[in-house]
N, C-alpha and C positions, 0 to 999 in steps of 0.2 A: 627669912634669908639667913644663910650661914656660909662662910667662906673658910677654906683651909688650903694649905700648900703641902704638897707631897714631894719629898726629896729622895731621889733614887740613885744608888751607886752600884755599878756593876764592874766586873773585870778587875777587881782589886784583890790580890791574894791575902792581904793583911786584914782588910776591913771592907765588908760589902753587906748590902741588905737586899740583894736581888740575885737570882740565879737562873740561868738559862739551861733548858734541856736540849739535847741534840735532836735534829729533825729525824723523822722515821727512816729515811733512806740512808742515814749515816749509821744508825744503830746496828743494822744487820747488813753485813757486807754482801750477802747474796741477793739483796734487793737493790735494783737499780732503776730509777725512774727520774725524769726531770723534776726538779723541785724548785721552781721559781718562787721567789718571795719567801723562802724558808718555811713553806707550808708545814704545819705540825709542830713548829718550835713553841715551847712553853717558857714563860718567865714567871717564877714565883717570887713574891716580894713580901717584906716586912719592914716598911720604911718609916722614917720619922714624919710626923704631921706637925706643922707649925701654924701659928696665927698670921704670919707674914711671909713674904717671899724669901727672906734670908734663912739659912739653916740655923742661924743664931737667934731667930725670932722665938717668942714664947712657945714652948711645946704644947701640943694639944692631945697627942696620943700616937697611935700606930695604925696605918692601913695594912691589912693582911689579905692577900689573895693571889690571883694570877691573871695573866693574859695569854692568849693563844693566837698564833698567826693562822688564820683559817680560810685563806683564799689562795687559789692558784693564779689569780689574775692581777692582784694588786696587794699592797700591804694593808691588810684588814686585821684588826685586833679584836678579839672577843674578850672583854674585861669582866671579871667577877671579883669583887672585893668587898670587905667590910672595913669601914673607917671606925676604929675604936677610939672614941673621944673620952679620955680619962682625966682631963684637966680643964678647969674653967667652970663657968656658971651652968653649962649644960653638958651632962655626961651621958654616955650610952653608945650604942652602935648605929651605924647607918649602912644599909646594904645597897650596893650599886652594881649594875651590870648593863652591858650592851655591846654590840659590835660597832666599831668605829673605823673610819679610814685614817690611817696614821698620818697622811699628808694634809688632812684638813687642819686649818689654823684654829678653828673652834669646833669642838666635839660636844655632842649632847648625849649624856648617859642617863639611864633610868634609875631613880631611887625607888626600891621595891619594898622597903620596910625599915624598921629600926627597933631599938629597945631603949629603956631608960627615958631620958628627956625626948628621945626621938621615936617613942613607941608608936607604931602604926604609920610612920611617915611615908609619904609618897611624893614624887615630884621629879624634877629635872636637875641634873648636875652638869653645869656648863664648864667644860674643861678646856684650858689653854696651856700651851707650852710657854713657860716664862724664861727659862734659861737652859742651855745644853752645852756640855763639853764632851766632845767625842774621844779625846785622848785618854787612854786608860790611866787611872780608873775613870771610866765614863760616868758622868753625873748629869742629871737633869732635874729641873724643878717644874712642877705643874700646879696650876691653880684649879680649884674646884669651887665654883660658886653655886650653891644649892638653893633652889626655890622649893621649899617643902610645904606640903599640905597635909592636914590631919583629918 
């Protein structure tokens, strides 16, 4: 078992760790099609990871990756990221991916590998939204409780 907290900040001109790309129908003015749920929007991030839910908790490292809105029917996110654990008793990387419904209160992502102390890890990353502030700069905190197998 291993738990970490991811802290994401977007829409801040001075300091941010997450960036959204425009949806495909915005990039080219000559393409016009209905784009419910912002289909095709990507978010790339390089966030702080901590051992507790506060941004001031002990740092563990950085998750780096992206998610993509990949459904015309609802807010579905395809997550692909690596949690780079650089501080603490166990260091290395943990590779995580899966499509999840944004509205689900609990999301289950797949751990597909790792390096260092997490070499060959497989398992499940249970993800929960801990806190969110929509007012720019938008910020949210998510927990990841990992059940790892080797």
